C-alpha positions as CSV (number, residue, x, y, z in Angstrom):
1,X,9.6,6.4,31.3
2,X,9.1,9.6,33.4
3,X,5.8,11.1,32.6
4,X,5.3,14.9,32.8
5,X,1.7,15.5,34.2
6,X,1.4,18.9,32.4
7,X,2.2,17.5,29.0
8,X,0.0,14.5,29.6
9,X,-2.9,16.7,30.6
10,X,-2.5,18.8,27.5
11,X,-2.6,15.6,25.3
12,X,-5.5,14.5,27.2
13,X,-7.4,17.7,26.7
14,X,-6.7,17.4,22.8
15,X,-7.8,13.7,22.9
16,X,-4.6,13.2,20.9
17,X,-4.7,9.7,19.5
18,X,-0.8,9.7,19.1
19,X,-0.5,9.0,22.8
20,X,-3.1,6.3,23.0
21,X,-1.4,3.4,24.8
22,X,1.6,5.3,25.9
23,X,0.1,6.1,29.2
24,X,-3.2,5.9,31.2
25,X,-5.0,8.7,33.2
26,X,-6.4,7.8,36.6
27,X,-9.1,10.0,38.0
28,X,-9.3,10.2,41.8
29,X,-13.0,11.5,41.8
30,X,-14.4,8.5,40.0
31,X,-11.7,5.7,40.9
32,X,-11.5,4.9,37.1
33,X,-8.5,4.9,34.7
34,X,-8.9,5.7,31.1
35,X,-7.0,5.9,27.8
36,X,-6.1,9.5,26.7
37,X,-8.6,9.3,23.9
38,X,-11.6,8.6,26.1
39,X,-14.6,10.7,25.1
40,X,-16.0,11.4,28.5
41,X,-15.8,14.9,29.9
42,X,-12.3,16.0,30.7
43,X,-11.6,15.7,34.3
44,X,-10.0,18.5,36.4
45,X,-6.2,18.5,36.4
46,X,-6.0,18.1,40.2
47,X,-7.8,14.9,40.0
48,X,-5.6,13.3,37.4
49,X,-2.6,11.1,37.8
50,X,-0.7,9.3,35.0
51,X,0.6,5.8,34.7
52,X,2.8,4.3,32.1
53,X,1.0,0.8,32.4
54,X,-2.6,-0.2,33.0
55,X,-1.2,-2.6,35.6
56,X,0.3,0.3,37.5
57,X,-3.1,2.1,37.6
58,X,-4.8,-1.0,38.9
59,X,-2.1,-1.6,41.5
60,X,-2.8,1.9,42.7
61,X,-6.6,0.9,43.2
62,X,-8.1,2.2,40.1
63,X,-10.6,0.2,37.8
64,X,-10.7,0.2,34.0
65,X,-13.2,2.5,32.2
66,X,-16.0,0.8,30.5
67,X,-16.4,3.3,27.9
68,X,-12.9,3.6,26.3
69,X,-11.8,0.0,27.4
70,X,-8.1,0.2,28.3
71,X,-7.7,-3.4,27.4
72,X,-8.0,-2.4,23.7
73,X,-5.3,0.3,23.8
74,X,-2.3,-0.1,21.7
75,X,0.7,-1.0,23.9
76,X,4.2,0.1,23.6
77,X,6.8,-2.5,22.5
78,X,4.2,-5.2,22.2
79,X,2.4,-7.0,19.4
80,X,-0.5,-4.3,19.8
81,X,1.9,-1.6,18.6
82,X,2.0,-3.2,15.3
83,X,-1.7,-3.7,15.1
84,X,-2.2,0.0,16.0
85,X,0.2,1.0,13.2
86,X,-1.5,-1.3,10.8
87,X,-5.1,0.2,11.5
88,X,-3.6,3.7,11.2
89,X,-1.8,2.8,7.9
90,X,-5.1,1.4,6.5
91,X,-7.0,4.4,7.5
92,X,-4.5,6.8,5.9
93,X,-4.9,4.9,2.6
94,X,-8.7,5.0,2.8
95,X,-8.6,8.7,3.6
96,X,-6.5,9.2,0.5
97,X,-9.1,7.6,-1.7
98,X,-7.9,4.0,-2.0
99,X,-9.4,2.7,-5.3
100,X,-8.7,-1.0,-5.0
101,X,-10.6,-3.6,-2.9
102,X,-9.9,-4.7,0.7
103,X,-7.9,-7.7,-0.4
104,X,-5.5,-5.4,-2.3
105,X,-5.2,-3.1,0.7
106,X,-4.4,-6.0,2.9
107,X,-1.8,-7.4,0.5
108,X,-0.1,-4.0,0.5
109,X,0.1,-3.9,4.1
110,X,1.4,-7.6,4.3
111,X,-1.6,-9.1,6.2
112,X,-4.6,-11.2,5.4
113,X,-7.9,-9.2,4.7
114,X,-9.5,-11.1,7.7
115,X,-6.7,-9.8,10.0
116,X,-7.1,-6.3,8.6
117,X,-11.0,-6.3,9.3
118,X,-10.5,-7.4,12.8
119,X,-7.7,-5.0,13.6
120,X,-9.5,-2.0,11.9
121,X,-12.8,-2.8,13.7
122,X,-11.0,-3.0,17.0
123,X,-9.2,0.3,16.6
124,X,-11.8,2.4,14.8
125,X,-15.2,0.8,15.8
126,X,-16.3,0.4,12.2
127,X,-15.2,-2.0,9.4
128,X,-12.8,-0.9,6.8
129,X,-15.6,-1.2,4.2
130,X,-17.9,1.0,6.2
131,X,-15.2,3.6,6.7
132,X,-14.3,3.6,3.0
133,X,-17.9,4.0,1.9
134,X,-18.4,7.0,4.1
135,X,-15.1,8.5,2.9
136,X,-16.2,8.0,-0.7
137,X,-19.6,9.5,-0.1
138,X,-18.2,12.6,1.7
139,X,-15.8,13.1,-1.2
140,X,-18.6,12.8,-3.8
141,X,-20.6,15.2,-1.8
142,X,-17.6,17.8,-1.9
143,X,-17.3,17.1,-5.8
144,X,-21.0,17.7,-6.2
145,X,-21.1,20.8,-4.2
146,X,-17.8,22.5,-5.3
147,X,-17.4,21.4,-9.0
148,X,-19.3,21.0,-12.3
149,X,-18.1,17.5,-13.0
150,X,-20.6,15.3,-14.6
151,X,-22.3,13.0,-11.9
152,X,-20.8,9.9,-13.7
153,X,-17.4,11.4,-13.3
154,X,-18.1,12.3,-9.7
155,X,-18.8,8.6,-9.0
156,X,-15.7,7.3,-10.6
157,X,-13.3,9.9,-9.1
158,X,-14.8,9.3,-5.6
159,X,-13.9,5.6,-5.9
160,X,-17.3,4.1,-6.9
161,X,-17.0,1.4,-9.6
162,X,-19.9,2.7,-11.5
163,X,-22.6,5.5,-11.5
164,X,-25.2,2.7,-10.6
165,X,-23.2,1.8,-7.4
166,X,-22.9,5.5,-6.6
167,X,-26.5,6.3,-6.9
168,X,-27.6,3.2,-4.9
169,X,-25.2,4.0,-2.0
170,X,-26.2,7.7,-2.1
171,X,-29.8,7.0,-1.9
172,X,-29.3,4.5,0.9
173,X,-27.2,6.7,3.1
174,X,-28.6,10.2,2.3
175,X,-32.0,9.5,1.0
176,X,-31.3,12.2,-1.8
177,X,-30.8,12.2,-5.6
178,X,-27.2,13.5,-6.4
179,X,-28.7,16.0,-8.8
180,X,-30.8,17.5,-6.1
181,X,-27.7,18.3,-4.0
182,X,-26.0,19.9,-6.9
183,X,-29.1,22.1,-7.6
184,X,-29.3,23.2,-4.0
185,X,-25.6,24.0,-3.9
186,X,-25.9,26.1,-7.1
187,X,-29.3,27.8,-7.2
188,X,-29.7,30.0,-10.3
189,X,-26.0,30.2,-10.9
190,X,-24.2,29.7,-14.3
191,X,-20.7,30.3,-13.1
192,X,-18.4,27.3,-13.6
193,X,-17.0,25.7,-10.5
194,X,-13.8,23.6,-10.5
195,X,-12.2,24.2,-7.0
196,X,-12.3,22.3,-3.9
197,X,-12.6,23.6,-0.2
198,X,-10.7,22.3,2.8
199,X,-11.8,23.5,6.3
200,X,-9.5,24.2,9.1
201,X,-9.5,25.2,12.8
202,X,-8.8,28.9,13.1
203,X,-6.6,30.8,13.7
204,X,-4.3,30.3,10.9
205,X,-1.0,32.3,10.9
206,X,-1.3,32.6,7.1
207,X,1.5,35.1,6.8
208,X,4.0,33.0,8.6
209,X,3.1,29.8,6.8
210,X,3.6,31.5,3.4
211,X,6.8,33.2,4.5
212,X,8.2,29.8,5.8
213,X,7.4,28.2,2.5
214,X,8.6,31.1,0.4
215,X,12.0,31.2,1.9
216,X,12.5,27.6,1.0
217,X,10.8,27.6,-2.3
218,X,12.6,26.2,-5.4
219,X,11.2,28.3,-8.3
220,X,10.9,25.5,-10.7
221,X,9.0,23.4,-8.3
222,X,7.0,25.8,-6.3
223,X,5.9,29.4,-6.2
224,X,4.6,31.2,-3.3
225,X,2.7,34.5,-3.7
226,X,2.5,36.1,-0.2
227,X,0.4,39.0,-1.4
228,X,-2.2,36.8,-3.0
229,X,-2.0,34.2,-0.3
230,X,-1.4,31.4,-2.8
231,X,1.1,28.4,-3.1
232,X,1.5,26.7,-6.5
233,X,3.6,23.6,-6.7
234,X,4.0,20.2,-8.4
235,X,2.1,17.5,-6.5
236,X,2.5,13.7,-6.5
237,X,-0.2,11.0,-6.8
238,X,0.2,7.7,-5.0
239,X,0.8,5.9,-8.3
240,X,3.9,8.0,-9.0
241,X,2.5,10.5,-11.5
242,X,2.8,14.2,-10.9
243,X,0.4,17.1,-11.5
244,X,0.2,20.7,-10.1
245,X,-2.1,22.4,-7.6
246,X,-2.6,25.9,-6.4
247,X,-3.7,26.5,-2.8
248,X,-5.3,29.8,-1.8
249,X,-5.2,30.3,2.0
250,X,-8.1,31.9,3.7
251,X,-8.9,32.6,7.5
252,X,-11.2,29.5,7.8
253,X,-10.7,27.5,4.6
254,X,-8.2,26.6,1.9
255,X,-9.3,26.7,-1.7
256,X,-7.6,24.2,-4.2
257,X,-7.2,24.5,-8.0
258,X,-6.0,21.3,-9.6
259,X,-4.4,20.3,-12.9
260,X,-6.3,17.7,-15.0
261,X,-4.3,14.7,-13.7
262,X,-4.9,15.4,-10.0
263,X,-8.7,15.5,-10.6
264,X,-8.5,11.8,-11.2
265,X,-7.6,11.1,-7.7
266,X,-9.0,14.1,-5.7
267,X,-9.2,12.1,-2.4
268,X,-5.5,11.5,-2.3
269,X,-4.8,15.2,-3.1
270,X,-7.1,16.4,-0.3
271,X,-5.6,14.2,2.3
272,X,-2.1,15.1,1.3
273,X,-2.9,18.9,1.5
274,X,-4.4,18.6,4.9
275,X,-1.1,17.1,6.2
276,X,1.1,19.5,4.2
277,X,-0.6,22.6,5.6
278,X,-1.4,21.0,9.0
279,X,-5.0,21.9,8.6
280,X,-6.1,19.4,11.3
281,X,-4.1,21.0,14.0
282,X,-6.0,22.5,17.1
283,X,-4.0,25.7,17.5
284,X,-6.1,26.9,20.6
285,X,-4.9,23.8,22.6
286,X,-1.4,23.8,21.2
287,X,-0.8,27.6,21.8
288,X,-2.2,27.7,25.3
289,X,0.1,24.8,26.3
290,X,3.2,26.5,24.8
291,X,2.2,29.8,26.6
292,X,1.8,27.9,29.8
293,X,5.4,26.5,29.4
294,X,6.7,30.1,29.2
295,X,7.0,30.5,25.4
296,X,5.6,33.7,23.7
297,X,3.6,32.3,20.8
298,X,2.3,33.6,17.4
299,X,-1.3,32.4,17.4
300,X,-2.2,29.9,14.8
301,X,1.2,28.8,13.7
302,X,1.3,25.5,11.9
303,X,3.7,22.7,11.3
304,X,4.4,22.6,7.6
305,X,4.5,19.1,6.4
306,X,5.7,18.0,2.9
307,X,4.1,16.8,-0.4
308,X,6.9,14.1,-0.9
309,X,9.2,12.7,1.8
310,X,12.0,12.0,-0.6
311,X,12.0,15.6,-1.7
312,X,12.1,16.6,1.9
313,X,15.1,14.2,2.5
314,X,17.0,15.8,-0.3
315,X,16.3,19.3,0.9
316,X,17.3,18.4,4.5
317,X,20.6,17.0,3.4
318,X,21.2,19.9,1.2
319,X,20.5,22.4,4.1
320,X,23.2,20.8,6.5
321,X,25.4,23.4,7.9
322,X,24.3,26.1,5.4
323,X,21.8,29.0,5.5
324,X,18.3,28.5,4.3
325,X,19.1,30.7,1.2
326,X,22.2,28.5,0.4
327,X,20.2,25.4,0.7
328,X,17.6,26.8,-1.6
329,X,20.2,27.6,-4.2
330,X,21.6,24.1,-4.1
331,X,18.2,22.6,-4.4
332,X,17.4,24.8,-7.3
333,X,20.6,23.5,-9.1
334,X,19.7,20.0,-8.3
335,X,16.3,20.3,-9.9
336,X,17.7,22.2,-13.0
337,X,20.3,19.5,-13.6
338,X,18.4,16.2,-12.6
339,X,14.7,17.1,-12.2
340,X,12.0,16.4,-14.8
341,X,9.7,18.7,-16.5
342,X,6.0,18.5,-16.0
343,X,3.9,18.0,-19.2
344,X,2.5,21.4,-20.4
345,X,-1.1,20.2,-19.9
346,X,-0.4,19.7,-16.2
347,X,0.9,23.2,-15.6
348,X,-1.5,25.8,-14.1
349,X,-1.3,29.2,-15.6
350,X,1.9,30.8,-14.5
351,X,2.9,27.8,-12.4
352,X,6.3,26.1,-12.0
353,X,7.6,23.7,-14.5
354,X,9.5,20.9,-12.8
355,X,9.6,18.3,-10.0
356,X,12.5,17.0,-8.0
357,X,14.4,13.9,-9.2
358,X,13.0,10.6,-8.1
359,X,15.1,7.9,-6.1
360,X,15.6,5.7,-9.2
361,X,16.7,8.7,-11.2
362,X,19.3,10.0,-8.7
363,X,20.6,6.6,-7.4
364,X,22.7,6.1,-10.5
365,X,24.1,9.6,-10.9
366,X,27.8,9.7,-10.0
367,X,28.4,11.4,-6.8
368,X,31.0,13.7,-8.4
369,X,28.4,15.0,-10.8
370,X,26.2,16.0,-7.9
371,X,29.0,17.5,-6.0
372,X,29.8,19.7,-9.0
373,X,26.6,21.6,-8.1
374,X,28.6,23.3,-5.5
375,X,28.6,21.0,-2.4
376,X,31.2,18.7,-0.6
377,X,31.5,15.2,-2.1
378,X,30.4,13.7,1.1
379,X,27.1,15.6,0.9
380,X,26.6,14.4,-2.7
381,X,27.3,10.8,-1.5
382,X,24.7,11.3,1.3
383,X,22.1,12.3,-1.3
384,X,23.0,9.2,-3.5
385,X,23.0,6.9,-0.5
386,X,19.4,8.2,0.5
387,X,18.2,7.6,-3.1
388,X,19.7,4.0,-3.1
389,X,18.3,3.1,0.3
390,X,14.8,4.8,-0.3
391,X,12.8,1.6,-1.4
392,X,13.7,-0.2,1.9
393,X,13.3,2.8,4.3
394,X,10.3,2.9,6.8
395,X,10.5,6.7,6.4
396,X,9.5,6.2,2.8
397,X,6.1,4.8,3.9
398,X,3.3,6.5,5.8
399,X,3.0,3.7,8.4
400,X,5.5,2.6,11.0
401,X,6.9,3.8,14.3
402,X,8.5,7.3,14.0
403,X,11.3,6.3,16.5
404,X,12.3,3.3,14.3
405,X,12.2,5.4,11.2
406,X,14.4,8.0,13.0
407,X,16.9,5.3,13.8
408,X,17.1,3.9,10.3
409,X,17.7,7.4,8.9
410,X,20.7,8.0,11.2
411,X,22.2,4.8,10.1
412,X,22.6,6.2,6.6
413,X,25.9,8.1,5.8
414,X,25.5,11.9,6.1
415,X,22.3,11.9,8.2
416,X,22.9,12.8,11.8
417,X,20.5,13.4,14.6
418,X,19.5,16.9,13.6
419,X,18.7,16.0,10.0
420,X,16.7,13.0,11.1
421,X,14.7,14.8,13.7
422,X,14.0,17.4,11.1
423,X,12.7,14.8,8.6
424,X,10.5,13.3,11.2
425,X,9.3,16.6,12.4
426,X,8.1,17.8,8.9
427,X,7.9,14.4,6.9
428,X,5.8,12.5,9.3
429,X,4.8,15.1,10.4
430,X,5.5,14.6,14.1
431,X,4.4,17.2,16.7
432,X,7.0,16.4,19.4
433,X,10.5,16.6,17.9
434,X,13.1,19.1,19.3
435,X,16.1,19.5,17.0
436,X,19.4,18.6,18.8
437,X,22.2,21.1,18.2
438,X,20.3,23.6,16.2
439,X,22.1,26.9,16.6
440,X,19.0,29.3,16.4
441,X,17.2,27.2,19.0
442,X,20.3,27.4,21.3
443,X,20.4,31.2,20.8
444,X,16.7,31.5,21.5
445,X,16.8,29.4,24.6
446,X,19.6,31.6,25.9
447,X,17.3,34.6,25.5
448,X,14.5,32.8,27.3
449,X,16.5,31.1,30.1
450,X,13.3,30.1,32.0
451,X,12.1,28.1,29.2
452,X,12.6,24.3,29.2
453,X,12.0,22.4,26.0
454,X,10.6,19.4,27.9
455,X,7.8,21.6,29.3
456,X,6.6,22.1,25.7
457,X,6.0,18.4,25.2
458,X,4.0,17.0,23.6
459,X,4.2,19.9,21.1
460,X,7.9,20.5,20.8
461,X,7.9,20.7,17.1
462,X,5.5,23.6,17.4
463,X,7.9,25.2,19.8
464,X,10.8,24.9,17.3
465,X,8.7,26.8,14.9
466,X,7.7,29.5,17.3
467,X,11.4,29.9,18.5
468,X,12.5,30.1,14.8
469,X,9.9,32.7,14.0
470,X,11.0,34.8,16.9
471,X,14.6,34.8,15.9
472,X,15.9,38.2,14.5
């Protein structure tokens, strides 16, 4: 492939792991070539050249870096691609508060636990058990600091099998008693606490994010209060149950209020919200890169993900060749007709009442009944086809190569390149998707004739949002 030095240098500056193994950077001042995730000081752009293969860098006279070890990098279109995907999939599940053992995790991913341990250690530098223990302790620390949950409940909800195991791990790693941390976090206060905090890298374009979600909000499922800076919506757990959360957006943090069910698996909720609101983005690097490409930017604009990929798939199909408002109307009718209500105890005060229909619920509905909501029969058939194919789709799972998921989506009836790219952009979420054939993007590019979408790589998804935002 043809490598763009400007795009590669932007990814190198961000230490973006999504490009690890896709190319290597060679530094003329040191005679060394590295992976894009190497933690050494970032070299000057003038000293960098980029190669698709390690062999090409060596042929040019460079030697491999001893720190990042290019020989361990995942390789495109080889067995190591699968191993990198496996390591990432395992980490995502551990980040989301995986409650079962390592053998169960390996079985879900289709490998032996020995193979999983080896691959995880190779890619992340620690064993999966070490990583899981750290994530559980950090989650417990958040629960002790931000809530009044009894310590025994903290232990269970953080993933420890018992309070005894939690106390032992806590003492070993932190040399503290859990109660001491709680007393330090709440000196002399009797006010109840039942909300969690999520940090972010400022700036955050809060108004734009709220407006983007508000324009697409289905009232029965989600409510956006732009004045209060809150989003309240139904939220899925990994086991298929649904609760509700309210997110309050601030300049440097997001505060979460959860319904009772979601408190049972707070790790999964926190990981999902980080992805949904793109809280791990580094806007300083992204914005600077887009500005250098000639795109005026709104600082801190984020790439909204999705709580549930199937819901996003339904929304994307409903939005084909219609306005955002029309798509919202169709989605509202779909939920009112085929969605399911949440139990009353899972609804936050003043919150929405329903969730979107699940694949198994929509797969058997006659396409004519769906079309009666006000859409062409072919679009109703596309919704039904997505529901029927969902259990086998890579897109339905968090692991896997995005390009393969995009290919399998376009093989379904009624899903073309724009819809598939949109699903990858927000459902993965993928930072470098430009939507083919998008009318608004075409109009905006005509307004900015000097702007080339390729120059915005590897952040073309953010360019899409910037161009949409700038449209009249």
